[in-house]
C-alpha positions as CSV (number, residue, x, y, z in Angstrom):
1,M,-98.6,-15.2,306.9
2,K,-100.8,-12.2,306.2
3,R,-97.7,-10.0,306.1
4,L,-96.0,-12.4,303.7
5,C,-99.0,-12.5,301.4
6,Y,-99.2,-8.7,301.5
7,A,-95.6,-8.4,300.6
8,M,-96.0,-10.8,297.7
9,A,-99.0,-8.9,296.5
10,L,-97.0,-5.6,296.5
11,A,-94.1,-7.3,294.7
12,L,-96.5,-8.6,292.0
13,A,-98.1,-5.2,291.6
14,L,-94.7,-3.7,291.2
15,L,-93.7,-6.2,288.5
16,C,-97.0,-5.6,286.7
17,D,-96.2,-1.9,286.7
18,L,-92.8,-2.6,285.2
19,G,-94.5,-4.8,282.6
20,W,-92.6,-8.0,283.4
21,A,-95.4,-10.1,284.9
22,A,-98.0,-8.9,282.5
23,A,-96.3,-10.4,279.4
24,G,-94.9,-13.7,278.4
25,P,-91.6,-14.0,276.6
26,I,-93.1,-12.8,273.2
27,V,-94.2,-9.2,273.2
28,D,-95.7,-6.7,270.7
29,T,-94.9,-3.1,269.6
30,A,-96.8,-1.4,272.5
31,F,-94.9,-3.5,275.0
32,V,-91.5,-2.6,273.4
33,A,-92.3,1.1,273.3
34,D,-93.2,1.1,276.9
35,A,-90.2,-1.0,277.8
36,A,-87.9,1.5,276.1
37,K,-89.5,4.3,278.1
38,R,-88.8,2.6,281.4
39,G,-85.1,2.0,280.5
40,A,-85.1,-1.6,279.2
41,I,-82.3,-2.7,277.0
42,L,-83.2,-3.1,273.4
43,W,-80.9,-5.6,271.7
44,D,-80.8,-5.7,267.9
45,V,-79.3,-9.1,266.9
46,R,-79.1,-8.5,263.1
47,N,-75.8,-7.9,261.3
48,A,-74.0,-4.6,261.3
49,Q,-75.2,-3.5,257.9
50,E,-78.9,-4.1,258.7
51,Y,-78.4,-2.3,262.0
52,G,-76.7,0.6,260.3
53,E,-79.5,1.0,257.8
54,G,-82.0,1.5,260.6
55,H,-82.9,0.2,264.0
56,L,-85.1,0.9,267.0
57,P,-84.0,4.1,268.7
58,G,-81.6,3.3,271.5
59,A,-81.1,-0.3,270.5
60,V,-77.6,-1.7,270.9
61,S,-75.8,-4.2,268.7
62,I,-72.9,-6.6,268.8
63,G,-73.3,-7.5,265.2
64,D,-74.9,-10.8,264.0
65,A,-75.4,-12.4,267.4
66,A,-75.8,-15.9,266.0
67,Q,-72.3,-15.7,264.5
68,V,-70.7,-13.6,267.3
69,L,-71.8,-15.8,270.2
70,R,-71.5,-19.3,268.6
71,D,-68.6,-21.5,267.5
72,P,-68.7,-21.8,263.7
73,N,-68.1,-25.5,263.7
74,T,-70.2,-26.9,266.6
75,E,-72.7,-23.9,266.5
76,D,-72.8,-24.1,270.3
77,F,-72.0,-21.0,272.5
78,I,-68.4,-20.0,272.6
79,S,-66.8,-20.0,276.1
80,T,-68.6,-18.1,278.8
81,D,-65.6,-15.9,279.5
82,K,-65.6,-14.6,275.9
83,I,-69.4,-14.0,276.0
84,E,-68.9,-12.1,279.3
85,K,-66.5,-9.7,277.5
86,I,-68.7,-9.4,274.4
87,L,-71.9,-8.6,276.2
88,G,-70.2,-6.6,278.9
89,S,-68.5,-4.3,276.4
90,A,-71.9,-3.6,274.8
91,G,-73.6,-3.1,278.2
92,I,-75.9,-6.0,277.8
93,D,-76.7,-7.3,281.2
94,P,-78.9,-10.5,281.4
95,A,-80.0,-9.4,284.9
96,R,-81.8,-6.4,283.4
97,E,-85.1,-6.2,281.5
98,I,-84.1,-6.9,277.9
99,V,-86.1,-7.0,274.6
100,V,-84.4,-8.9,271.8
101,Y,-85.4,-8.3,268.2
102,G,-84.4,-8.8,264.6
103,N,-86.5,-9.1,261.4
104,R,-90.1,-10.4,261.6
105,G,-90.3,-14.1,262.4
106,A,-86.5,-14.7,262.2
107,W,-85.1,-17.2,264.7
108,N,-82.1,-15.0,265.4
109,A,-84.1,-13.0,268.0
110,Y,-85.3,-16.1,269.7
111,L,-81.7,-17.3,269.9
112,G,-80.9,-14.1,271.7
113,L,-83.8,-14.7,274.1
114,Y,-82.5,-18.2,274.8
115,A,-79.0,-16.8,275.3
116,M,-80.4,-14.4,277.9
117,Q,-82.3,-17.2,279.7
118,Y,-79.3,-19.5,279.5
119,F,-77.1,-17.0,281.2
120,G,-79.5,-16.3,284.0
121,G,-81.8,-13.7,282.7
122,T,-85.4,-13.7,284.0
123,H,-86.7,-10.5,282.5
124,A,-85.9,-11.2,278.8
125,H,-88.5,-10.8,276.0
126,V,-88.5,-11.3,272.3
127,Y,-90.2,-9.0,269.8
128,H,-91.4,-11.5,267.1
129,G,-92.5,-8.8,264.7
130,G,-89.2,-7.0,265.0
131,I,-88.2,-4.0,263.1
132,D,-90.8,-4.8,260.4
133,D,-93.7,-4.6,262.8
134,W,-92.1,-1.5,264.4
135,Q,-92.1,0.3,261.1
136,A,-95.5,-1.0,260.0
137,D,-96.9,0.5,263.2
138,G,-95.6,3.9,262.2
139,K,-92.7,4.0,264.7
140,A,-89.5,5.9,263.9
141,I,-86.2,4.2,263.3
142,S,-82.7,5.5,263.9
143,T,-79.4,5.2,262.0
144,E,-77.4,6.5,264.9
145,A,-75.5,3.8,266.7
146,A,-76.5,3.5,270.4
147,R,-74.0,2.8,273.1
148,L,-74.5,1.6,276.7
149,P,-71.8,2.0,279.4
150,P,-69.5,-1.1,279.4
151,I,-70.0,-3.4,282.4
152,S,-68.1,-6.2,284.1
153,L,-70.1,-9.5,283.8
154,K,-69.7,-12.8,285.7
155,L,-72.2,-15.1,284.1
156,S,-73.5,-18.4,285.3
157,T,-75.5,-20.8,283.2
158,N,-79.1,-21.9,283.8
159,G,-79.4,-25.7,283.3
160,S,-83.2,-25.6,283.6
161,V,-83.5,-24.2,280.0
162,A,-80.9,-26.4,278.3
163,V,-80.1,-30.1,277.8
164,S,-77.0,-31.9,276.7
165,T,-76.6,-34.9,274.3
166,E,-76.0,-37.2,277.2
167,Q,-79.1,-36.0,279.0
168,V,-81.2,-36.4,275.9
169,I,-80.0,-40.0,275.4
170,A,-80.8,-40.7,279.1
171,Q,-84.3,-39.5,278.7
172,L,-85.3,-41.3,275.5
173,K,-87.5,-43.8,277.3
174,N,-88.8,-41.5,280.0
175,P,-92.6,-41.2,279.6
176,N,-92.5,-37.8,281.3
177,V,-90.3,-36.3,278.6
178,Q,-91.5,-35.2,275.1
179,I,-89.2,-34.3,272.2
180,I,-90.0,-31.9,269.4
181,D,-88.0,-31.9,266.1
182,V,-88.6,-28.5,264.5
183,R,-86.6,-29.2,261.3
184,T,-88.1,-29.7,257.9
185,P,-89.9,-32.9,257.1
186,G,-87.0,-33.7,254.7
187,E,-84.5,-33.5,257.5
188,F,-86.7,-35.5,259.8
189,R,-87.1,-38.3,257.2
190,S,-83.4,-38.3,256.4
191,E,-84.0,-37.0,252.9
192,D,-82.0,-33.9,253.6
193,I,-78.8,-34.8,255.4
194,R,-76.9,-31.9,257.0
195,A,-74.6,-33.8,259.4
196,I,-72.5,-37.0,259.4
197,R,-75.8,-38.9,259.3
198,G,-79.4,-38.1,258.8
199,G,-82.5,-39.2,260.7
200,H,-84.2,-38.1,263.9
201,I,-84.2,-38.8,267.7
202,P,-86.4,-41.8,268.5
203,G,-89.8,-40.7,269.8
204,A,-89.5,-37.1,268.5
205,I,-92.5,-35.4,267.0
206,N,-91.9,-33.3,263.8
207,I,-93.4,-29.9,264.0
208,P,-91.3,-27.5,261.8
209,Y,-90.8,-24.2,263.4
210,E,-92.3,-22.3,260.4
211,M,-95.6,-23.8,261.4
212,N,-95.8,-21.2,264.1
213,W,-96.3,-18.5,261.4
214,V,-99.5,-17.4,259.7
215,D,-98.1,-18.6,256.4
216,P,-95.1,-21.1,256.7
217,E,-94.4,-20.7,252.9
218,T,-93.7,-17.0,253.2
219,P,-89.9,-17.2,252.6
220,M,-90.5,-19.2,249.4
221,K,-93.1,-16.8,248.3
222,L,-90.8,-13.8,248.9
223,A,-88.1,-15.5,246.9
224,K,-90.5,-15.9,244.0
225,K,-91.9,-12.4,244.5
226,Q,-95.4,-13.8,245.1
227,V,-95.9,-11.7,248.2
228,A,-94.8,-8.1,248.9
229,N,-93.6,-8.5,252.5
230,S,-92.9,-10.9,255.4
231,S,-96.3,-10.4,257.1
232,G,-96.9,-14.1,256.6
233,M,-94.1,-14.7,259.1
234,S,-96.2,-13.2,261.9
235,L,-97.2,-15.6,264.7
236,K,-100.4,-17.5,264.4
237,P,-103.2,-16.5,266.9
238,A,-102.9,-18.1,270.3
239,D,-105.8,-20.6,269.6
240,Q,-104.1,-21.8,266.4
241,L,-100.8,-22.3,268.2
242,Q,-102.6,-24.2,271.0
243,A,-104.1,-26.4,268.3
244,L,-100.7,-27.0,266.7
245,Y,-99.3,-28.3,270.0
246,A,-102.5,-30.0,271.3
247,S,-100.9,-33.4,271.3
248,L,-98.3,-32.3,273.8
249,D,-98.6,-32.1,277.6
250,P,-97.6,-28.6,278.9
251,S,-96.7,-30.1,282.3
252,K,-94.1,-32.5,280.9
253,E,-90.5,-31.7,280.3
254,T,-90.3,-30.7,276.7
255,I,-87.0,-30.9,274.7
256,V,-86.8,-29.0,271.5
257,Y,-84.1,-29.5,268.8
258,C,-83.3,-28.7,265.2
259,Q,-79.9,-28.8,263.4
260,S,-78.0,-26.5,265.8
261,G,-80.4,-25.1,268.3
262,A,-81.3,-22.0,266.4
263,R,-84.7,-22.9,265.0
264,A,-85.4,-24.8,268.2
265,S,-85.1,-21.6,270.2
266,E,-88.1,-20.1,268.3
267,T,-90.4,-23.0,269.1
268,A,-89.1,-23.0,272.7
269,G,-90.2,-19.3,273.0
270,V,-93.6,-20.1,271.5
271,L,-94.1,-23.0,273.9
272,Q,-93.2,-20.8,276.9
273,Q,-95.7,-18.3,275.7
274,L,-98.4,-21.0,275.6
275,G,-97.7,-22.0,279.2
276,F,-95.3,-24.9,278.9
277,K,-93.4,-24.9,282.1
278,R,-90.3,-27.1,281.5
279,V,-89.1,-26.2,278.0
280,K,-85.4,-27.1,277.3
281,V,-83.5,-26.2,274.1
282,Y,-81.1,-29.0,273.0
283,D,-78.5,-26.6,271.8
284,S,-76.2,-29.1,270.1
285,S,-79.3,-30.5,268.4
286,W,-78.9,-32.9,265.5
287,L,-75.4,-31.7,264.7
288,G,-74.3,-33.0,268.1
289,Y,-76.6,-36.0,268.3
290,A,-75.6,-37.3,264.8
291,G,-72.0,-36.9,265.7
292,K,-72.4,-39.3,268.6
293,L,-72.6,-42.5,266.6
294,S,-73.7,-44.6,269.6
295,A,-76.8,-42.5,270.0
296,P,-79.9,-44.4,268.6
297,A,-81.6,-42.8,265.6
298,N,-84.7,-43.4,263.5
299,N,-84.5,-43.3,259.7
300,E,-80.7,-43.3,260.1
301,T,-78.8,-42.6,256.8
302,F,-75.1,-41.8,256.7
303,F,-73.9,-38.9,254.6
304,N,-72.4,-40.0,251.3
305,V,-69.2,-38.0,250.9
306,G,-68.4,-39.7,247.6
307,A,-71.7,-38.6,246.0
308,L,-71.1,-35.1,247.2
309,N,-67.7,-35.0,245.6
310,G,-69.2,-36.2,242.4
311,R,-71.8,-33.5,242.4
312,L,-69.2,-30.8,243.2
313,T,-67.0,-32.1,240.3
314,A,-70.0,-32.0,237.9
315,M,-70.9,-28.5,239.1
316,Q,-67.3,-27.3,238.6
317,R,-67.3,-28.7,235.1
318,R,-70.6,-26.9,234.4
319,I,-69.1,-23.6,235.7
320,E,-66.1,-24.0,233.5
321,Q,-68.3,-24.7,230.4
322,L,-70.4,-21.6,231.2
323,E,-67.2,-19.5,231.7
324,S,-65.8,-20.7,228.4
325,K,-69.1,-19.9,226.5
326,L,-69.1,-16.4,228.1
327,A,-65.5,-15.8,227.1
328,A,-66.2,-16.9,223.6
329,S,-69.3,-14.6,223.4
330,K,-67.2,-11.6,224.6
331,A,-64.5,-12.4,222.0
332,A,-67.0,-12.6,219.2
333,K,-68.3,-9.0,219.9
């Protein structure tokens, strides 16, 4: 027994030296810089244009990961064999230490974290501050595309971090399961319908994922030019995050969903950081749940296709009127 304890202590010390055990899934600039020095993979999940304009030195890219790795209709992962080829050609091995990043606060990086965990990774981290924090901390960026040697991957999925529609339905009355809906209040209340029907999963608690940020209204303020940068999308301090989720039990199975699993992945990462042990992303989320008409829903409202067609027709007429006025204005000059 003493030898076993000693071996475990040595292993833990080694992991701490590597930086893996010392940090949760969400890491800061200093961690990323050290990880790069020890040979960790830096994965930039932004689109090709953003990557080309500047990225962390040595970071690799497959383009917009949310688009490349997901089906455009279901928004679930494409087939595993295709993902093996995509990640393998870029040298992205989930078995290695990986730091995923994008822009500050964006869910894309957390979707990359979830992808790594789903495909068996145990040493994946997400850099919430992303390239914005990197530059704000005075770190250099690169415009030279980085390449890792291609590898042959054979991936297996990790069911402990994911849940299917059938599994969600089966757990609806389980007192040991808690469900978080991270969509907007409008989506939750069925005022903003983005699938065949609106509403929410019975028993779900609505905590929009933007509530994890220092200022949840930052995207709106940026659009209105009321703030100069995205610093408001930084994570709240740990004590404020703990208060945000104080009504939840960290020991229970926690299912997180949104419209397609993307926003949910960010809240899932935050909950893991706070010590929640059994966090599962419902990848199909409301898009999949709403499509299963036998699945019970609260505030259920079906999407009105006729009303949408009417709005589109009115919009088209307005566009034609504006084009006509523009043409007349040009002709009068």
